[in-house]
C-alpha positions in Angstrom: 2.4 31.7 30.0 -1.2 31.3 28.6 0.2 31.6 25.0 3.0 28.7 25.8 0.1 26.3 27.1 -1.9 27.1 24.1 1.3 26.2 21.8 1.8 23.3 23.8 -1.6 22.0 23.8 -1.8 22.7 19.7 1.7 20.7 19.5 0.2 17.8 21.2 -3.0 17.7 19.4 -0.8 18.2 16.1 1.3 15.2 17.1 -1.8 12.9 17.7 -3.0 13.7 14.2 0.6 13.2 12.7 0.6 9.7 14.5 -2.5 8.6 13.3 -2.3 9.6 9.6 1.3 8.1 9.5 -0.6 4.8 10.6 -2.5 4.8 7.4 0.1 4.6 5.3 1.6 2.0 3.7 4.2 1.1 1.0 3.6 -1.8 -1.3 7.4 -2.4 -2.4 8.2 -2.9 -6.1 10.3 -5.6 -7.8 13.3 -3.2 -7.1 12.2 -2.2 -3.7 11.2 -5.6 -2.3 13.7 -6.4 0.3 14.0 -2.9 1.7 10.3 -2.1 2.0 10.4 -1.8 6.1 13.4 0.3 6.1 11.9 2.7 3.2 8.7 2.8 5.5 10.7 4.1 8.4 12.7 6.6 6.3 9.3 7.8 4.8 8.1 8.3 8.6 11.4 10.6 9.2 11.1 12.5 5.9 7.3 13.4 6.5 8.3 14.4 10.0 11.0 16.9 8.8 8.9 18.4 6.3 6.1 19.0 8.8 8.8 20.6 11.2 10.6 22.1 8.8 13.9 20.4 9.7 17.0 19.9 7.6 18.6 16.3 7.2 21.3 14.0 6.7 20.8 11.4 4.4 23.4 8.3 3.9 22.6 6.5 0.6 23.2 3.2 -0.5 26.1 4.4 -3.0 29.8 3.9 -3.2 30.3 7.2 -4.9 28.5 9.3 -2.9 27.1 8.1 0.0 26.6 10.8 2.5 24.8 13.7 1.8 25.7 16.0 5.1 22.7 18.6 5.0 19.7 18.3 2.7 16.7 20.8 3.0 13.4 18.7 2.1 11.1 20.4 -0.2 8.1 17.5 -0.7 7.7 13.9 -1.6 6.4 12.5 -4.9 4.3 9.9 -5.0 4.4 7.7 -8.6 4.4 4.4 -10.1 8.5 4.3 -9.6 8.0 4.6 -5.8 8.3 7.5 -3.4 11.0 10.2 -3.9 12.3 12.7 -1.5 12.3 16.1 -3.6 15.3 18.2 -1.6 18.3 20.6 -2.2 21.6 19.4 -0.9 22.9 22.7 0.9 26.6 22.4 -1.1 25.2 22.5 -4.4 22.0 24.5 -3.8 20.4 22.5 -6.7 16.8 20.6 -6.4 17.1 16.8 -6.6 14.6 13.7 -6.1 16.1 10.6 -4.4 13.9 7.3 -4.2 13.5 6.7 -0.7 14.6 3.1 -1.3 18.1 4.3 -2.2 18.3 5.9 1.3 20.1 3.7 3.7 19.6 6.1 6.9 18.0 9.6 7.6 18.9 11.8 10.8 16.7 14.9 11.5 19.1 17.8 12.1 18.4 20.4 14.7 18.6 22.9 11.9 15.8 24.3 10.0 15.2 23.6 6.2 15.3 26.6 4.0 14.0 27.0 0.4 15.5 29.1 -2.2 13.2 32.2 -2.7 12.1 31.1 -6.4 11.5 27.6 -5.2 8.4 25.9 -6.7 7.3 21.9 -5.9 5.0 21.8 -9.0 7.5 23.7 -11.3 10.4 21.4 -10.3 8.5 18.3 -10.8 7.7 19.4 -14.1 11.1 19.9 -15.3 11.1 23.4 -15.4 14.1 24.4 -12.9 16.0 21.1 -14.2 15.6 18.8 -11.4 17.6 15.7 -11.8 17.8 12.3 -10.3 20.4 12.4 -7.5 21.9 9.1 -9.4 22.4 11.2 -12.4 24.2 14.2 -10.6 26.6 12.0 -8.7 27.4 10.0 -11.8 26.2 6.8 -10.3 
């Protein structure tokens, strides 16, 4: 019981810190992203929650060829001039990809833990060492 109470207290403190941190993030839309900045901000919050809780997610994209990514294991977020990108691993393909959050129509946090390959390194992935591609390139969009 003592460990359980301590664990609950830690989670409550963490949630308060997370909520205050999330309230300080703003996304300034670029020309491409102008019309869906509010949705992107909501998606960013869900992606951060999934990353902090090590949860897998499901993504619905603005794409006719591959609109649904049923199980994605988020690995990190990339903030750049081109926007904010999710770096993740799609469960079936097992390959890292990046996806601009403005290309996301909906995000659902799954009741499933996210996993990472044993050799996965976010910095190496972003440097192109592991061959990360834009999900738009890999789906033929």
